[in-house]
Structure formats: C-alpha cells, structure tokens
C-alpha positions in Angstrom: -7.8 -11.9 15.3 -11.4 -12.3 14.7 -13.3 -9.1 16.1 -16.6 -7.3 15.4 -14.7 -4.2 14.5 -11.2 -2.9 14.3 -8.9 0.1 14.7 -7.2 0.5 11.6 -4.4 2.9 11.0 -3.3 3.8 7.5 0.3 4.9 7.1 0.7 7.3 4.2 -3.0 8.4 4.4 -2.4 11.6 2.4 -0.8 9.7 -0.5 -2.4 8.5 -3.7 -2.5 4.7 -2.5 -3.3 5.8 1.2 -6.2 7.8 0.0 -7.4 4.8 -2.2 -7.0 2.4 0.8 -9.2 4.6 3.0 -11.9 5.0 0.2 -12.0 1.1 -0.2 -12.3 0.6 3.5 -15.5 2.8 3.3 -16.8 1.5 0.0 -16.5 -2.2 1.2 -17.9 -1.4 4.5 -14.8 -2.9 6.4 -15.8 -3.1 10.1 -13.7 0.0 11.4 -14.4 1.2 14.7 -11.8 3.8 14.4 -9.6 4.8 11.5 -6.3 6.5 12.3 -4.9 8.5 9.3 -1.0 8.5 9.5 1.3 10.6 7.5 4.6 12.7 7.9 4.9 15.9 9.8 4.2 18.0 6.8 0.7 16.6 6.5 -0.3 17.9 10.0 -3.2 20.2 9.8 -4.6 18.3 6.8 -7.6 15.9 7.0 -8.8 12.9 5.0 -12.4 11.7 4.0 -13.6 8.6 5.3 -17.1 8.0 4.3 -19.0 11.2 5.4 -16.5 12.0 8.0 -13.3 14.1 7.7 -10.5 12.9 10.1 -7.4 14.9 11.0 -4.1 13.5 10.0 -1.9 12.3 12.8 1.9 12.6 12.6 3.6 9.1 12.2 5.6 8.3 15.3 6.6 5.5 17.5 3.5 5.8 19.7 1.1 5.9 16.6 0.1 2.1 17.0 -1.3 2.1 20.5 -4.7 0.2 20.4 -4.2 -0.4 16.5 -5.3 -3.8 15.2 -4.4 -3.6 11.6 -2.0 -1.1 10.0 -2.0 -0.6 6.3 1.3 0.9 5.1 1.9 2.5 1.8 4.4 5.2 2.7 7.5 3.9 1.0 10.0 1.1 2.1 12.1 3.0 4.4 8.8 3.9 6.5 7.8 0.5 6.4 11.2 -0.8 7.5 11.3 1.5 10.4 7.7 1.6 11.5 6.2 -1.9 10.8 8.2 -3.5 13.6 7.1 -0.9 15.9 3.4 -1.5 14.8 3.7 -5.2 15.3 5.2 -4.8 18.8 2.4 -2.6 19.8 0.0 -5.6 18.6 -1.0 -4.7 15.2 -1.2 -6.9 12.1 0.6 -4.9 9.3 -0.3 -5.2 5.5 2.5 -3.7 3.7 2.2 -2.4 0.1 5.8 -1.3 -0.2 8.6 -3.6 -1.3 10.2 -3.6 2.1 9.3 -7.2 3.1 8.5 -8.9 -0.2 11.5 -11.2 -0.3 11.6 -12.0 3.4 10.8 -15.8 4.0 9.0 -15.2 7.2 6.6 -12.6 5.6 3.7 -14.1 3.4 3.5 -12.5 0.0 -0.3 -12.6 -0.7 -2.6 -12.1 -3.4 -5.9 -13.1 -1.9 -7.5 -14.3 -5.1 -4.4 -16.4 -5.8 -3.0 -17.7 -2.7 -5.1 -16.8 0.4 -4.0 -19.8 2.3 -0.6 -18.1 2.7 -2.2 -15.4 5.1 -1.7 -18.4 7.7 2.1 -17.6 7.7 1.5 -14.1 9.0 1.8 -15.1 12.7 5.7 -15.4 12.5 6.2 -11.6 12.0 2.8 -10.3 12.1 3.4 -8.6 8.7 1.8 -9.5 5.3 3.3 -8.2 2.2 1.7 -8.0 -1.3 3.3 -7.9 -4.8 3.5 -4.6 -6.9 0.4 -3.5 -8.8 1.3 -5.2 -12.2 2.4 -8.3 -10.7 -0.8 -8.6 -8.7 -3.0 -8.2 -11.9 -0.8 -10.6 -13.8 -1.0 -13.6 -11.2 -4.7 -13.1 -10.9 -5.0 -13.8 -14.6 -2.4 -16.4 -14.8 -3.4 -18.5 -11.7 -6.4 -20.2 -13.3 -4.4 -20.8 -16.6 -1.7 -22.4 -14.5 -4.2 -24.8 -12.7 -5.5 -25.9 -16.0 -2.3 -26.5 -17.5 1.4 -25.6 -15.9 2.8 -22.4 -17.5 6.6 -22.9 -18.1 7.3 -19.3 -19.1 5.7 -15.8 -19.4 7.5 -12.9 -21.0 6.2 -9.6 -19.8 6.8 -5.9 -20.4 5.3 -3.5 -18.0 5.1 0.5 -18.0 4.5 1.6 -14.5 1.9 4.5 -13.9 3.0 7.8 -12.6 0.7 7.2 -9.6 3.6 5.4 -7.9 5.4 8.9 -7.7 2.6 10.3 -5.4 0.3 13.2 -5.9 2.9 15.9 -7.4 3.3 14.6 -11.0 -0.6 14.2 -11.2 -1.2 17.7 -10.5 0.4 19.2 -13.6 -1.6 19.0 -16.7 -1.3 15.8 -18.9 -0.2 17.6 -22.0 2.5 19.8 -20.1 3.8 16.2 -18.6 4.0 14.7 -22.1 5.8 17.7 -23.7 8.3 17.6 -20.7 8.8 13.9 -20.7 9.4 14.0 -24.5 12.1 16.7 -24.2 13.6 15.1 -21.4 13.0 17.9 -19.1 10.6 16.2 -16.8 12.2 15.8 -13.4 10.3 12.6 -12.3 10.9 10.8 -15.9 14.4 12.2 -16.7 16.0 9.9 -14.1 14.5 6.9 -15.8 15.4 7.8 -19.3 18.7 8.0 -21.1 
C-alpha cells in the first residue's frame, strides 16, 4: 500500500491518545491527503486541531471508513472489536492501540524499533496491534541488550498513568486528585485500591 498520500481516520480523535496521534501525524509530516477524526455521538459539534486546521469530528459508524487507507484506533477494545473489521472490509489497514487484538495469532504485535519485520504479517487480517505503553518502552530498551546477551528474566513493576482513563481525570487539579486518592474517595482510583 505505497501511495504518495493517504486518507487517515483516527477513531477516538477527541480522547487524550487520539489527540496525540493527530498531533504526531502533523509534527512528523505524515503524507495525509485527508484526515477523518472519528468519535462517539457525544463529540459531534466538536473539532480537532490538525496542523493549522480545525477539523469537525464525525460520528463513528459503519460507513465511516469509505475511502480510508489507514485507520488508527484508540477508543477502547470494544470499539476496536466492533469497528476494526468494518474498517478492514472497507479496505483500510487498521493500527490498533487497544488490547483487542494483541493476543491474536494472525495480527502482528509490532514495536517498529524492535520488530519492524513483523509488519509483513498484517496482510492476513489487515490489522496491526501494538503493546501497551509501558511494554513498548521496556522492549525498546531491552531489545539491544537481548541481542548482545540473551536475557533470561526481567522483573518489572509498572504504575500506569491516569492518561489511560481519558481526559476527565486530568481536568481536576493534581492536588485534589491526590487528596481524593489518599482518602480512597477518588472514583477512578477507588476501583483499583483495597
């Protein structure tokens, strides 16, 4: 699928990760002919910045992928499971940033700095998955060490960022979030403690 420019859809365009995807596409000057920001119905009326442009958000639906070459997904696993097959049936290649396809044998799990050759396996399903954020950073650091001397075991502890919970937790002040967390009254933290 080598073209001069691509129609790129970003599913979850109004979320923290979707916004960052759009920002990186602009910063890296990826050859985007047309960007299609997709989100749920509740985001209709909003727009997203892409370079110097403001693009209206479109509601995600079965017809959203007509003419799309590449669809970047970061709207949760359920959305990916429902809409990634629709996108691939419409001709798009899906790059999924959720856990939905990570363990599927016919879907390559790719970290470009570590195993770019795995991209060759995308043709079976037209979907490429990537590991979660902490795993990506870890394997980028460990891969060169493993090439020098085979690593037998690694013990890791990670503490996931609140960014995985979307925009809402970011909007309250850090000190109020910390106080709420320590009291156990923070809604997004209390389900993970105790």
